[in-house]
Biopython code that builds the backbone (N, CA, C, O; Angstrom):
import numpy as np
from Bio.PDB.StructureBuilder import StructureBuilder

atoms = [
    (1, "MET", "N", (30.937, 25.100, -5.409)),
    (1, "MET", "CA", (29.866, 25.177, -6.382)),
    (1, "MET", "C", (29.144, 26.511, -6.188)),
    (1, "MET", "O", (28.742, 26.850, -5.075)),
    (2, "GLU", "N", (28.989, 27.238, -7.241)),
    (2, "GLU", "CA", (28.350, 28.541, -7.152)),
    (2, "GLU", "C", (26.836, 28.399, -7.143)),
    (2, "GLU", "O", (26.289, 27.348, -7.474)),
    (3, "LEU", "N", (26.190, 29.460, -6.765)),
    (3, "LEU", "CA", (24.734, 29.468, -6.654)),
    (3, "LEU", "C", (24.069, 29.170, -7.993)),
    (3, "LEU", "O", (23.106, 28.404, -8.042)),
    (4, "ALA", "N", (24.552, 29.747, -9.054)),
    (4, "ALA", "CA", (23.956, 29.525, -10.377)),
    (4, "ALA", "C", (24.042, 28.054, -10.779)),
    (4, "ALA", "O", (23.101, 27.511, -11.358)),
    (5, "GLU", "N", (25.153, 27.418, -10.477)),
    (5, "GLU", "CA", (25.308, 25.992, -10.788)),
    (5, "GLU", "C", (24.340, 25.153, -9.965)),
    (5, "GLU", "O", (23.746, 24.199, -10.470)),
    (6, "ARG", "N", (24.187, 25.511, -8.710)),
    (6, "ARG", "CA", (23.267, 24.776, -7.837)),
    (6, "ARG", "C", (21.832, 24.918, -8.317)),
    (6, "ARG", "O", (21.086, 23.938, -8.337)),
    (7, "VAL", "N", (21.439, 26.120, -8.703)),
    (7, "VAL", "CA", (20.084, 26.356, -9.202)),
    (7, "VAL", "C", (19.862, 25.578, -10.495)),
    (7, "VAL", "O", (18.806, 24.974, -10.683)),
    (8, "THR", "N", (20.835, 25.591, -11.369)),
    (8, "THR", "CA", (20.734, 24.845, -12.626)),
    (8, "THR", "C", (20.579, 23.357, -12.356)),
    (8, "THR", "O", (19.778, 22.682, -13.003)),
    (9, "SER", "N", (21.337, 22.854, -11.411)),
    (9, "SER", "CA", (21.237, 21.441, -11.046)),
    (9, "SER", "C", (19.848, 21.113, -10.507)),
    (9, "SER", "O", (19.265, 20.092, -10.871)),
    (10, "LEU", "N", (19.325, 21.963, -9.653)),
    (10, "LEU", "CA", (17.981, 21.750, -9.113)),
    (10, "LEU", "C", (16.920, 21.810, -10.205)),
    (10, "LEU", "O", (15.980, 21.015, -10.204)),
    (11, "GLU", "N", (17.067, 22.737, -11.125)),
    (11, "GLU", "CA", (16.108, 22.851, -12.221)),
    (11, "GLU", "C", (16.130, 21.616, -13.115)),
    (11, "GLU", "O", (15.090, 21.218, -13.641)),
    (12, "ARG", "N", (17.292, 21.011, -13.293)),
    (12, "ARG", "CA", (17.394, 19.784, -14.090)),
    (12, "ARG", "C", (16.704, 18.620, -13.389)),
    (12, "ARG", "O", (16.091, 17.773, -14.040)),
    (13, "GLU", "N", (16.803, 18.578, -12.075)),
    (13, "GLU", "CA", (16.252, 17.458, -11.314)),
    (13, "GLU", "C", (14.777, 17.633, -10.970)),
    (13, "GLU", "O", (14.138, 16.672, -10.540)),
    (14, "LEU", "N", (14.226, 18.810, -11.143)),
    (14, "LEU", "CA", (12.844, 19.095, -10.754)),
    (14, "LEU", "C", (11.815, 18.208, -11.455)),
    (14, "LEU", "O", (10.921, 17.705, -10.775)),
    (15, "PRO", "N", (11.882, 17.985, -12.763)),
    (15, "PRO", "CA", (10.881, 17.104, -13.394)),
    (15, "PRO", "C", (10.883, 15.689, -12.820)),
    (15, "PRO", "O", (9.823, 15.087, -12.648)),
    (16, "ALA", "N", (12.054, 15.166, -12.527)),
    (16, "ALA", "CA", (12.132, 13.823, -11.943)),
    (16, "ALA", "C", (11.502, 13.803, -10.555)),
    (16, "ALA", "O", (10.818, 12.844, -10.197)),
    (17, "MET", "N", (11.727, 14.854, -9.774)),
    (17, "MET", "CA", (11.122, 14.927, -8.443)),
    (17, "MET", "C", (9.605, 15.023, -8.541)),
    (17, "MET", "O", (8.894, 14.401, -7.752)),
    (18, "LYS", "N", (9.102, 15.797, -9.505)),
    (18, "LYS", "CA", (7.653, 15.912, -9.691)),
    (18, "LYS", "C", (7.046, 14.561, -10.052)),
    (18, "LYS", "O", (5.981, 14.194, -9.554)),
    (19, "THR", "N", (7.727, 13.831, -10.916)),
    (19, "THR", "CA", (7.246, 12.504, -11.300)),
    (19, "THR", "C", (7.237, 11.567, -10.100)),
    (19, "THR", "O", (6.273, 10.830, -9.895)),
    (20, "ASP", "N", (8.295, 11.591, -9.314)),
    (20, "ASP", "CA", (8.368, 10.742, -8.125)),
    (20, "ASP", "C", (7.249, 11.067, -7.147)),
    (20, "ASP", "O", (6.639, 10.158, -6.585)),
    (21, "ILE", "N", (6.973, 12.335, -6.937)),
    (21, "ILE", "CA", (5.910, 12.744, -6.016)),
    (21, "ILE", "C", (4.552, 12.301, -6.543)),
    (21, "ILE", "O", (3.701, 11.868, -5.766)),
    (22, "ALA", "N", (4.338, 12.401, -7.846)),
    (22, "ALA", "CA", (3.072, 11.958, -8.437)),
    (22, "ALA", "C", (2.877, 10.460, -8.248)),
    (22, "ALA", "O", (1.766, 10.006, -7.972)),
    (23, "VAL", "N", (3.948, 9.695, -8.395)),
    (23, "VAL", "CA", (3.865, 8.248, -8.193)),
    (23, "VAL", "C", (3.535, 7.940, -6.741)),
    (23, "VAL", "O", (2.703, 7.076, -6.465)),
    (24, "VAL", "N", (4.167, 8.626, -5.826)),
    (24, "VAL", "CA", (3.909, 8.413, -4.398)),
    (24, "VAL", "C", (2.453, 8.736, -4.078)),
    (24, "VAL", "O", (1.783, 7.970, -3.385)),
    (25, "LYS", "N", (1.968, 9.855, -4.575)),
    (25, "LYS", "CA", (0.581, 10.246, -4.303)),
    (25, "LYS", "C", (-0.413, 9.243, -4.864)),
    (25, "LYS", "O", (-1.449, 8.995, -4.247)),
    (26, "SER", "N", (-0.121, 8.666, -6.012)),
    (26, "SER", "CA", (-1.074, 7.746, -6.633)),
    (26, "SER", "C", (-1.064, 6.366, -5.992)),
    (26, "SER", "O", (-2.049, 5.637, -6.109)),
    (27, "ASN", "N", (0.013, 5.986, -5.320)),
    (27, "ASN", "CA", (0.129, 4.629, -4.794)),
    (27, "ASN", "C", (-0.215, 4.486, -3.319)),
    (27, "ASN", "O", (-0.521, 3.381, -2.871)),
    (28, "TYR", "N", (-0.175, 5.550, -2.566)),
    (28, "TYR", "CA", (-0.424, 5.424, -1.140)),
    (28, "TYR", "C", (-1.901, 5.571, -0.822)),
    (28, "TYR", "O", (-2.629, 6.272, -1.525)),
    (29, "ALA", "N", (-2.335, 4.915, 0.227)),
    (29, "ALA", "CA", (-3.740, 4.927, 0.617)),
    (29, "ALA", "C", (-4.098, 6.253, 1.278)),
    (29, "ALA", "O", (-3.292, 6.857, 1.986)),
    (30, "SER", "N", (-5.310, 6.678, 1.030)),
    (30, "SER", "CA", (-5.810, 7.893, 1.665)),
    (30, "SER", "C", (-6.483, 7.518, 2.986)),
    (30, "SER", "O", (-6.632, 6.338, 3.303)),
    (31, "LYS", "N", (-6.879, 8.515, 3.737)),
    (31, "LYS", "CA", (-7.585, 8.256, 4.995)),
    (31, "LYS", "C", (-8.887, 7.518, 4.732)),
    (31, "LYS", "O", (-9.275, 6.642, 5.504)),
    (32, "ALA", "N", (-9.564, 7.869, 3.644)),
    (32, "ALA", "CA", (-10.820, 7.198, 3.300)),
    (32, "ALA", "C", (-10.577, 5.729, 2.969)),
    (32, "ALA", "O", (-11.365, 4.871, 3.366)),
    (33, "ASP", "N", (-9.500, 5.428, 2.247)),
    (33, "ASP", "CA", (-9.164, 4.038, 1.932)),
    (33, "ASP", "C", (-8.905, 3.237, 3.203)),
    (33, "ASP", "O", (-9.379, 2.109, 3.342)),
    (34, "LEU", "N", (-8.155, 3.822, 4.121)),
    (34, "LEU", "CA", (-7.861, 3.138, 5.386)),
    (34, "LEU", "C", (-9.122, 2.939, 6.208)),
    (34, "LEU", "O", (-9.299, 1.892, 6.830)),
    (35, "SER", "N", (-9.992, 3.925, 6.218)),
    (35, "SER", "CA", (-11.243, 3.821, 6.963)),
    (35, "SER", "C", (-12.126, 2.718, 6.384)),
    (35, "SER", "O", (-12.717, 1.942, 7.134)),
    (36, "ASP", "N", (-12.218, 2.642, 5.057)),
    (36, "ASP", "CA", (-13.010, 1.590, 4.421)),
    (36, "ASP", "C", (-12.453, 0.209, 4.745)),
    (36, "ASP", "O", (-13.210, -0.713, 5.050)),
    (37, "ALA", "N", (-11.149, 0.067, 4.681)),
    (37, "ALA", "CA", (-10.524, -1.220, 4.987)),
    (37, "ALA", "C", (-10.749, -1.596, 6.448)),
    (37, "ALA", "O", (-11.024, -2.754, 6.764)),
    (38, "ARG", "N", (-10.631, -0.620, 7.327)),
    (38, "ARG", "CA", (-10.839, -0.860, 8.759)),
    (38, "ARG", "C", (-12.266, -1.327, 9.024)),
    (38, "ARG", "O", (-12.484, -2.281, 9.772)),
    (39, "ASN", "N", (-13.227, -0.658, 8.413)),
    (39, "ASN", "CA", (-14.626, -1.036, 8.605)),
    (39, "ASN", "C", (-14.910, -2.429, 8.056)),
    (39, "ASN", "O", (-15.656, -3.193, 8.670)),
    (40, "ALA", "N", (-14.334, -2.766, 6.921)),
    (40, "ALA", "CA", (-14.534, -4.093, 6.348)),
    (40, "ALA", "C", (-13.954, -5.172, 7.260)),
    (40, "ALA", "O", (-14.560, -6.231, 7.428)),
    (41, "ILE", "N", (-12.802, -4.915, 7.843)),
    (41, "ILE", "CA", (-12.185, -5.885, 8.755)),
    (41, "ILE", "C", (-13.034, -6.057, 10.005)),
    (41, "ILE", "O", (-13.223, -7.180, 10.473)),
    (42, "ILE", "N", (-13.546, -4.967, 10.550)),
    (42, "ILE", "CA", (-14.385, -5.045, 11.749)),
    (42, "ILE", "C", (-15.641, -5.854, 11.466)),
    (42, "ILE", "O", (-16.015, -6.714, 12.264)),
    (43, "VAL", "N", (-16.300, -5.588, 10.333)),
    (43, "VAL", "CA", (-17.513, -6.330, 9.976)),
    (43, "VAL", "C", (-17.190, -7.806, 9.809)),
    (43, "VAL", "O", (-17.957, -8.658, 10.257)),
    (44, "TRP", "N", (-16.071, -8.123, 9.173)),
    (44, "TRP", "CA", (-15.701, -9.516, 8.966)),
    (44, "TRP", "C", (-15.462, -10.219, 10.304)),
    (44, "TRP", "O", (-15.937, -11.337, 10.501)),
    (45, "VAL", "N", (-14.743, -9.588, 11.213)),
    (45, "VAL", "CA", (-14.431, -10.206, 12.510)),
    (45, "VAL", "C", (-15.701, -10.408, 13.324)),
    (45, "VAL", "O", (-15.901, -11.475, 13.905)),
    (46, "VAL", "N", (-16.561, -9.395, 13.371)),
    (46, "VAL", "CA", (-17.816, -9.517, 14.122)),
    (46, "VAL", "C", (-18.671, -10.632, 13.529)),
    (46, "VAL", "O", (-19.259, -11.420, 14.270)),
    (47, "SER", "N", (-18.746, -10.704, 12.213)),
    (47, "SER", "CA", (-19.528, -11.763, 11.564)),
    (47, "SER", "C", (-18.950, -13.142, 11.871)),
    (47, "SER", "O", (-19.698, -14.085, 12.131)),
    (48, "ALA", "N", (-17.641, -13.261, 11.843)),
    (48, "ALA", "CA", (-17.006, -14.549, 12.118)),
    (48, "ALA", "C", (-17.268, -14.994, 13.553)),
    (48, "ALA", "O", (-17.551, -16.168, 13.792)),
    (49, "VAL", "N", (-17.178, -14.082, 14.500)),
    (49, "VAL", "CA", (-17.445, -14.419, 15.904)),
    (49, "VAL", "C", (-18.911, -14.790, 16.079)),
    (49, "VAL", "O", (-19.227, -15.758, 16.772)),
    (50, "PHE", "N", (-19.796, -14.039, 15.466)),
    (50, "PHE", "CA", (-21.235, -14.305, 15.555)),
    (50, "PHE", "C", (-21.559, -15.688, 14.992)),
    (50, "PHE", "O", (-22.303, -16.452, 15.608)),
    (51, "MET", "N", (-21.006, -16.008, 13.829)),
    (51, "MET", "CA", (-21.257, -17.317, 13.224)),
    (51, "MET", "C", (-20.633, -18.440, 14.055)),
    (51, "MET", "O", (-21.200, -19.529, 14.143)),
    (52, "ALA", "N", (-19.495, -18.190, 14.651)),
    (52, "ALA", "CA", (-18.855, -19.211, 15.485)),
    (52, "ALA", "C", (-19.702, -19.525, 16.711)),
    (52, "ALA", "O", (-19.667, -20.645, 17.220)),
    (53, "GLN", "N", (-20.462, -18.544, 17.186)),
    (53, "GLN", "CA", (-21.337, -18.772, 18.330)),
    (53, "GLN", "C", (-22.625, -19.479, 17.920)),
    (53, "GLN", "O", (-23.150, -20.291, 18.681)),
    (54, "LEU", "N", (-23.136, -19.183, 16.733)),
    (54, "LEU", "CA", (-24.406, -19.766, 16.297)),
    (54, "LEU", "C", (-24.267, -21.146, 15.672)),
    (54, "LEU", "O", (-25.184, -21.961, 15.774)),
    (55, "LEU", "N", (-23.161, -21.419, 15.040)),
    (55, "LEU", "CA", (-22.994, -22.680, 14.329)),
    (55, "LEU", "C", (-23.181, -23.908, 15.223)),
    (55, "LEU", "O", (-23.898, -24.822, 14.816)),
    (56, "PRO", "N", (-22.586, -23.985, 16.404)),
    (56, "PRO", "CA", (-22.811, -25.168, 17.252)),
    (56, "PRO", "C", (-24.280, -25.345, 17.646)),
    (56, "PRO", "O", (-24.759, -26.475, 17.741)),
    (57, "VAL", "N", (-24.993, -24.248, 17.875)),
    (57, "VAL", "CA", (-26.411, -24.333, 18.247)),
    (57, "VAL", "C", (-27.215, -24.928, 17.098)),
    (57, "VAL", "O", (-28.042, -25.813, 17.320)),
    (58, "PHE", "N", (-26.989, -24.463, 15.892)),
    (58, "PHE", "CA", (-27.725, -24.988, 14.740)),
    (58, "PHE", "C", (-27.361, -26.438, 14.464)),
    (58, "PHE", "O", (-28.232, -27.240, 14.127)),
    (59, "LEU", "N", (-26.101, -26.782, 14.600)),
    (59, "LEU", "CA", (-25.697, -28.168, 14.378)),
    (59, "LEU", "C", (-26.340, -29.093, 15.402)),
    (59, "LEU", "O", (-26.760, -30.197, 15.056)),
    (60, "LYS", "N", (-26.422, -28.665, 16.644)),
    (60, "LYS", "CA", (-27.043, -29.474, 17.693)),
    (60, "LYS", "C", (-28.542, -29.599, 17.453)),
    (60, "LYS", "O", (-29.112, -30.677, 17.617)),
    (61, "ARG", "N", (-29.178, -28.501, 17.066)),
    (61, "ARG", "CA", (-30.626, -28.491, 16.861)),
    (61, "ARG", "C", (-31.027, -29.400, 15.702)),
    (61, "ARG", "O", (-32.037, -30.099, 15.790)),
    (62, "PHE", "N", (-30.265, -29.402, 14.636)),
    (62, "PHE", "CA", (-30.609, -30.206, 13.466)),
    (62, "PHE", "C", (-29.940, -31.579, 13.488)),
    (62, "PHE", "O", (-30.059, -32.345, 12.532)),
    (63, "GLY", "N", (-29.254, -31.883, 14.553)),
    (63, "GLY", "CA", (-28.676, -33.206, 14.733)),
    (63, "GLY", "C", (-27.540, -33.537, 13.778)),
    (63, "GLY", "O", (-27.351, -34.696, 13.409)),
    (64, "LEU", "N", (-26.794, -32.531, 13.382)),
    (64, "LEU", "CA", (-25.684, -32.799, 12.461)),
    (64, "LEU", "C", (-24.375, -32.921, 13.188)),
    (64, "LEU", "O", (-23.340, -33.146, 12.562)),
]
sb = StructureBuilder()
sb.init_structure("model")
sb.init_model(0)
sb.init_chain("A")
sb.init_seg("    ")
for serial, (resi, resn, name, xyz) in enumerate(atoms, 1):
    if name == "N":
        sb.init_residue(resn, " ", resi, " ")
    sb.init_atom(name, np.array(xyz, "f"), 0.0, 1.0, " ", f" {name:<3s}", serial, name[0])
structure = sb.get_structure()
C-alpha cells in the first residue's frame, strides 16, 4: 500500500474517529464528577453510622 493510499484511507476514517472521541468525552465522568460522587458517598456513610448509634438511645429513652 502506497503512502497516498494510506493517507486517503486515514482521511476517510477521520470523521468517524472524531465522532467516536466526542462520544467518549461526553459519556465519561470528569474529576469533578468523581469528587462529587465520592463526597456524597462519604456523607451518606457517616450519616448512616451516626444514625445507627443514636437510634437505639432514642428508642430506649422513649420506650419504643
